[in-house]
Residue frames as qw, qx, qy, qz and C-alpha x, y, z in Angstrom:
[[0.023, -0.909, -0.410, 0.065, -0.01, 0.05, 0.14],
 [0.373, 0.352, -0.024, 0.858, 1.28, 3.48, -0.90],
 [0.334, -0.727, -0.473, 0.369, 0.91, 6.11, 1.92],
 [0.288, 0.444, 0.085, 0.844, 0.85, 9.80, 1.24],
 [0.255, -0.659, -0.462, 0.537, 0.55, 12.75, 3.68],
 [0.294, 0.640, 0.302, 0.642, -0.56, 16.03, 2.04],
 [0.490, -0.525, -0.328, 0.614, 0.86, 18.69, 4.09],
 [0.088, 0.925, 0.174, 0.328, -0.04, 22.39, 4.13],
 [0.558, 0.133, -0.342, 0.744, 2.82, 24.57, 5.68],
 [0.109, -0.293, 0.131, -0.941, 1.28, 27.90, 6.65],
 [0.681, -0.312, 0.075, -0.658, -1.06, 27.16, 9.69],
 [0.973, -0.064, -0.215, -0.054, 0.09, 23.52, 9.94],
 [0.806, 0.056, -0.227, 0.543, 3.96, 23.58, 10.22],
 [0.217, 0.115, -0.275, 0.930, 3.93, 27.08, 11.60],
 [0.263, -0.670, -0.687, -0.099, 1.22, 28.64, 13.55],
 [0.152, -0.853, -0.084, -0.492, -0.01, 31.83, 15.33],
 [0.737, -0.671, 0.014, 0.082, 1.29, 30.74, 18.81],
 [0.824, -0.033, 0.140, 0.548, 4.77, 30.17, 17.36],
 [0.310, 0.646, 0.145, 0.683, 4.88, 33.62, 15.51],
 [0.349, -0.868, -0.032, -0.351, 3.70, 35.37, 18.71],
 [0.835, -0.510, 0.063, 0.197, 6.27, 33.53, 20.95],
 [0.713, -0.058, 0.255, 0.651, 9.22, 34.12, 18.59],
 [0.266, 0.908, 0.238, 0.222, 8.40, 37.60, 17.57],
 [0.095, -0.955, 0.271, -0.077, 11.59, 39.64, 17.37],
 [0.528, -0.581, 0.615, 0.073, 13.72, 36.67, 18.01],
 [0.888, 0.317, 0.331, 0.028, 13.49, 34.67, 14.79],
 [0.415, -0.361, 0.513, 0.660, 16.57, 34.34, 12.53],
 [0.317, 0.466, -0.347, -0.750, 16.45, 35.50, 8.90],
 [0.204, 0.059, -0.923, -0.321, 16.12, 32.01, 7.71],
 [0.012, 0.381, 0.876, -0.295, 13.14, 31.43, 10.03],
 [0.297, 0.537, 0.193, -0.766, 11.47, 34.57, 8.84],
 [0.297, 0.377, -0.609, -0.631, 11.93, 33.39, 5.06],
 [0.608, -0.022, -0.752, -0.252, 10.91, 29.78, 5.56],
 [0.342, -0.392, 0.546, -0.656, 9.18, 29.79, 9.04],
 [0.744, -0.109, -0.643, -0.145, 8.77, 26.31, 10.46],
 [0.572, -0.628, 0.274, -0.451, 7.86, 25.68, 14.04],
 [0.236, 0.392, -0.881, 0.120, 10.22, 23.01, 15.57],
 [0.458, 0.018, 0.741, -0.491, 7.48, 21.65, 17.77],
 [0.772, 0.412, 0.085, -0.477, 5.38, 21.05, 14.65],
 [0.486, 0.540, -0.680, -0.098, 8.45, 19.21, 13.08],
 [0.176, -0.232, 0.894, -0.340, 8.61, 17.02, 16.22],
 [0.674, 0.231, 0.454, -0.535, 4.91, 16.11, 15.51],
 [0.738, 0.526, -0.261, -0.333, 5.59, 15.36, 11.93],
 [0.211, 0.460, -0.858, 0.092, 8.66, 13.22, 12.93],
 [0.462, -0.050, 0.756, -0.462, 6.37, 11.35, 15.46],
 [0.800, 0.406, 0.123, -0.424, 3.90, 10.46, 12.46],
 [0.569, 0.594, -0.551, -0.140, 6.81, 9.50, 10.26],
 [0.015, 0.390, -0.888, 0.244, 8.14, 7.16, 12.98],
 [0.548, 0.101, 0.701, -0.445, 4.75, 5.48, 13.52],
 [0.756, 0.554, 0.230, -0.262, 3.73, 5.07, 9.96],
 [0.578, -0.233, 0.624, 0.471, 6.00, 2.96, 7.85],
 [0.399, 0.197, 0.610, 0.656, 6.78, 4.06, 4.26],
 [0.142, 0.860, 0.407, -0.273, 4.97, 7.39, 4.46],
 [0.443, 0.300, 0.334, 0.776, 5.54, 9.81, 1.66],
 [0.036, -0.710, -0.341, 0.615, 5.04, 13.49, 2.32],
 [0.361, 0.480, 0.450, 0.661, 3.86, 15.87, -0.33],
 [0.065, -0.347, -0.215, 0.910, 3.72, 19.64, 0.14],
 [0.146, 0.575, 0.739, 0.321, 0.40, 20.99, -0.81],
 [0.153, -0.702, -0.282, 0.636, 0.71, 24.63, 0.39],
 [0.480, 0.844, 0.227, 0.078, -0.14, 27.42, -1.85],
 [0.088, -0.902, 0.357, 0.225, 3.54, 28.61, -1.25],
 [0.897, -0.075, 0.404, 0.163, 4.86, 25.48, -2.81],
 [0.705, 0.490, 0.244, 0.451, 6.30, 27.14, -5.80],
 [0.116, 0.894, -0.094, 0.423, 7.61, 30.34, -4.19],
 [0.228, -0.788, 0.441, -0.363, 8.97, 30.57, -0.72],
 [0.756, -0.324, 0.557, -0.114, 9.17, 26.82, 0.00],
 [0.553, 0.414, -0.672, -0.267, 10.86, 24.08, -1.71],
 [0.896, -0.119, -0.407, -0.134, 10.87, 20.25, -1.14],
 [0.590, 0.173, -0.547, 0.569, 13.91, 20.56, 1.10],
 [0.182, -0.617, 0.219, -0.734, 12.33, 23.00, 3.59],
 [0.846, -0.452, -0.025, -0.282, 11.05, 20.19, 5.89],
 [0.904, -0.015, -0.203, 0.377, 14.42, 18.34, 5.81],
 [0.396, 0.463, -0.213, 0.763, 16.29, 21.63, 6.33],
 [0.415, -0.548, 0.225, -0.691, 14.20, 22.16, 9.59],
 [0.220, -0.348, 0.836, -0.361, 14.79, 18.69, 10.89],
 [0.859, 0.104, 0.110, -0.488, 12.25, 16.30, 9.33],
 [0.426, -0.386, 0.814, 0.084, 13.51, 12.75, 9.27],
 [0.694, 0.292, 0.642, -0.147, 11.23, 11.52, 6.58],
 [0.363, 0.069, 0.629, 0.684, 10.74, 11.64, 2.86],
 [0.301, 0.673, 0.150, -0.658, 9.32, 14.61, 1.08],
 [0.589, 0.202, 0.679, 0.389, 8.60, 13.31, -2.48],
 [0.216, 0.283, 0.456, 0.815, 7.43, 16.60, -4.04],
 [0.220, 0.285, 0.307, -0.881, 4.77, 19.08, -4.26],
 [0.490, 0.569, 0.652, -0.104, 1.22, 19.00, -5.75],
 [0.281, 0.248, 0.410, 0.832, 0.74, 20.58, -9.17],
 [0.146, 0.366, 0.260, -0.882, -1.16, 23.84, -9.48],
 [0.080, 0.442, 0.797, 0.404, -4.61, 23.27, -11.02],
 [0.218, -0.297, -0.100, -0.924, -7.06, 25.95, -11.55],
 [0.673, -0.445, -0.477, -0.349, -9.64, 25.53, -8.73],
 [0.580, -0.742, 0.200, -0.272, -9.31, 24.46, -5.15],
 [0.103, -0.622, 0.772, -0.083, -6.41, 22.84, -3.36],
 [0.748, 0.024, 0.625, -0.221, -8.44, 19.47, -3.26],
 [0.771, 0.622, 0.037, -0.136, -8.13, 19.49, -7.07],
 [0.193, 0.753, -0.625, 0.071, -4.33, 19.82, -6.84],
 [0.435, -0.356, 0.797, -0.221, -4.23, 16.83, -4.48],
 [0.818, 0.317, 0.372, -0.304, -6.56, 14.92, -6.75],
 [0.634, 0.724, -0.261, -0.078, -4.36, 15.41, -9.70],
 [0.059, -0.631, 0.759, -0.150, -1.27, 14.29, -7.74],
 [0.647, -0.099, 0.693, -0.300, -3.08, 11.09, -6.68],
 [0.808, 0.531, 0.090, -0.237, -4.21, 10.48, -10.29],
 [0.499, 0.713, -0.493, -0.001, -0.73, 10.64, -11.50],
 [0.317, -0.408, 0.824, -0.234, 0.52, 8.24, -8.68],
 [0.770, 0.178, 0.526, -0.316, -2.34, 5.87, -9.62],
 [0.699, 0.670, -0.177, -0.176, -1.29, 6.10, -13.34],
 [0.235, 0.670, -0.694, 0.121, 2.31, 5.00, -12.34],
 [0.079, -0.198, 0.918, -0.334, 1.26, 2.28, -9.90],
 [0.597, -0.108, -0.444, -0.660, -1.74, 0.68, -11.33],
 [0.681, -0.158, -0.715, -0.019, -1.67, -2.34, -8.99],
 [0.276, -0.038, -0.595, 0.754, -1.06, -0.36, -5.66],
 [0.290, -0.789, -0.540, -0.039, -3.70, 0.66, -3.17],
 [0.272, 0.345, -0.206, 0.875, -3.15, 4.31, -2.16],
 [0.413, -0.741, -0.483, 0.218, -4.05, 5.68, 1.40],
 [0.335, 0.363, -0.074, 0.866, -3.72, 9.30, 1.98],
 [0.308, -0.706, -0.518, 0.372, -4.29, 11.97, 4.49],
 [0.257, 0.632, 0.129, 0.720, -4.56, 15.69, 4.10],
 [0.448, -0.561, -0.422, 0.554, -3.51, 18.10, 6.74],
 [0.213, 0.441, 0.259, 0.832, -4.62, 21.62, 6.22],
 [0.040, -0.387, -0.519, 0.761, -6.04, 24.67, 8.01],
 [0.423, 0.251, -0.207, -0.846, -8.23, 25.47, 5.03],
 [0.581, 0.169, 0.755, -0.251, -11.15, 23.28, 3.96],
 [0.505, 0.594, -0.241, -0.578, -10.98, 23.71, 0.16],
 [0.239, -0.215, 0.936, 0.145, -11.10, 20.02, -0.54],
 [0.472, -0.023, -0.594, -0.651, -13.34, 17.91, -2.68],
 [0.745, -0.321, 0.116, -0.574, -16.23, 16.07, -1.26],
 [0.960, 0.026, -0.277, -0.036, -14.73, 12.60, -1.74],
 [0.465, 0.360, -0.562, 0.581, -11.53, 13.61, 0.25],
 [0.493, -0.670, 0.039, -0.554, -13.69, 14.29, 3.37],
 [0.932, -0.352, -0.073, -0.038, -12.63, 11.00, 5.04],
 [0.823, 0.080, -0.100, 0.554, -8.95, 11.70, 4.47],
 [0.168, 0.676, -0.060, 0.715, -8.97, 15.37, 5.56],
 [0.588, -0.471, -0.446, 0.483, -7.65, 16.32, 8.94],
 [0.035, 0.895, 0.065, 0.439, -8.44, 20.08, 9.61],
 [0.617, -0.123, -0.350, 0.694, -5.60, 21.79, 11.60],
 [0.237, -0.917, -0.265, 0.183, -6.28, 24.74, 13.88],
 [0.526, 0.629, -0.065, 0.568, -3.87, 27.55, 12.52],
 [0.296, -0.865, 0.207, -0.348, -3.59, 29.11, 15.96],
 [0.699, -0.534, 0.475, -0.032, -1.73, 25.91, 17.33],
 [0.336, 0.548, -0.716, -0.273, -0.56, 23.99, 14.23],
 [0.764, 0.064, -0.633, -0.112, 0.04, 20.37, 14.24],
 [0.517, -0.575, 0.415, -0.481, -0.63, 19.11, 17.77],
 [0.095, -0.297, 0.939, -0.147, 0.38, 15.97, 19.44],
 [0.564, 0.261, 0.647, -0.442, -3.41, 14.84, 19.47],
 [0.651, 0.620, -0.016, -0.437, -3.80, 15.31, 15.90],
 [0.258, 0.583, -0.760, -0.123, -0.53, 13.59, 15.11],
 [0.296, -0.156, 0.908, -0.251, -1.73, 10.63, 16.98],
 [0.676, 0.424, 0.423, -0.429, -4.98, 10.48, 15.27],
 [0.549, 0.655, -0.387, -0.347, -3.26, 10.54, 11.92],
 [0.012, 0.374, -0.927, 0.012, -1.06, 7.43, 13.01],
 [0.490, 0.127, 0.769, -0.391, -4.24, 5.74, 13.98],
 [0.627, 0.584, 0.038, -0.515, -5.77, 6.50, 10.67],
 [0.397, 0.611, -0.651, -0.214, -2.79, 5.17, 8.67],
 [0.039, 0.338, -0.928, 0.154, -2.08, 2.10, 10.82],
 [0.187, 0.196, 0.888, -0.371, -5.53, 1.02, 12.04],
 [0.071, -0.389, -0.603, -0.692, -7.97, 2.82, 9.68],
 [0.237, -0.668, -0.620, 0.335, -9.47, 4.61, 12.67],
 [0.156, 0.514, 0.187, 0.823, -10.66, 8.07, 11.86],
 [0.188, -0.390, -0.535, 0.725, -10.99, 10.60, 14.79],
 [0.099, 0.850, 0.514, 0.064, -13.53, 13.40, 14.81]]
């Protein structure tokens, strides 16, 4: 089974609390590519608990301020395999196009995916794979745990 985590950055890997706490003390690099180290810890927890997880950046910033190495450069131990394409429409359509491409390359494989985002502009059929993140706190331990349950045991939290 192929496993993909579609990851928004703003509001998920950084958040209002982190910006507030580090105001005036962030380095130039943290200002250019702001990633909260606590959120990286949560992403590493997911990576450590879910075998063969592929992370795909689905942020609206994917082709500007961020690149595929932004997670690794901030301490992520996992595999970031790319970014979603930009399709006219909602972010859910970008994710749908990425998955469609993976299915075309791996016809015999089952694909399981989760979407982490603080916006809800997804397609209706993605609702069971969508995990809403509160942009005030970002990726929390509770949500990280729910995602591991979803991938490993097909348990979907509310």
